[in-house]
Steps between C-alpha positions, in 0.01 A plus 500: 500500500520714813495329840159656574350316199578165661163360616399175673143372461275222626132409494443638850642847428725708721346545844232240434390191689733203494329223297373192683664255259842647573475485881697251704189354663316457168639373166841651584614563142691801373298782338518619143744791456608701197715806440596751235732795450818336626797739485745484211789257548301276735668158512289321763221543754460420869165458676462511879161437662472563873253619762475647847229402746325809644486353852854369517713640783809447287500696176659222301381414153409146401633392162235323292691468174810623322630439149828625359680481166166525319600530130469847350264367230238407761223753576244287681461222754195284446273403788596175671862532386604401853333381817329200658828310496598546136663755272556570131728801557798326339327516160447877498606641166519165325326453169148362520576132437819480707493297817227265386547124467738427210352388172635160389593504133507170311870414450409336167425845363860530378649229281833525313502878525139543385273673751123479484376861454232451766758372749732790415217746561433338837868522596515865396195575713658336805832678454324830450312457826809430705686822569875440538531804725299321767781320671419445865712797609290734284164404647294710741527384860280520809630618836419376848170602658418558866309171502775264391563397142495724196151459354249784516308513830222757510400719794197395703478720810223760479626854482835401352621726221691304238753690290631405157828664404643449152852623423647551153874432512801574284636149560407159636556433870661159445399386849446131575151361546317560829682826578362691798326834454792677667742346251282601208464859623876526556568373148271769353745774595622692197280309256150650541377695196136522606244375752127432463268415790155369584325430830183322608331439835369174643149577626 
């Protein structure tokens, strides 16, 4: 895939109106995002969401959300993944059943080496759902926002243009949790294979 084929999408469309549900003064939950056409040899993704107020005397950008070390297998972020004081970012890329409450299997299912076929099937299902590659160090992480904490915080000021920047990288950043935007941007150097963008305005 060529870098120009790398496309980021959302329900609001590029240049559209920022959805009410995703604004900081409304439901304040992260929007649905998806992408396609990532460059060959992509190993991870980084997302940075920031905005600039049109009436601000200082042209500084407010960071609403950032995620790094997104697994290369991931190509979408569901709505409400982060925000309103909670986040499910650490499960990105895990198999569907992983991360849920563990299933308790009757210990009497195995006696003297004999295993009940139904119990064995249950155990196989559980083991199949848990991906050994998802040690804590391999999980996606959220960076610090301009509002304190790491959860998504949507824009709310009218006229603000919110930008979504998704980077396809040749390696993971391996930064600790809650890294600042400046640290994330510095760590991108020499790793960017492609970039896809979206923007929306709070009206």
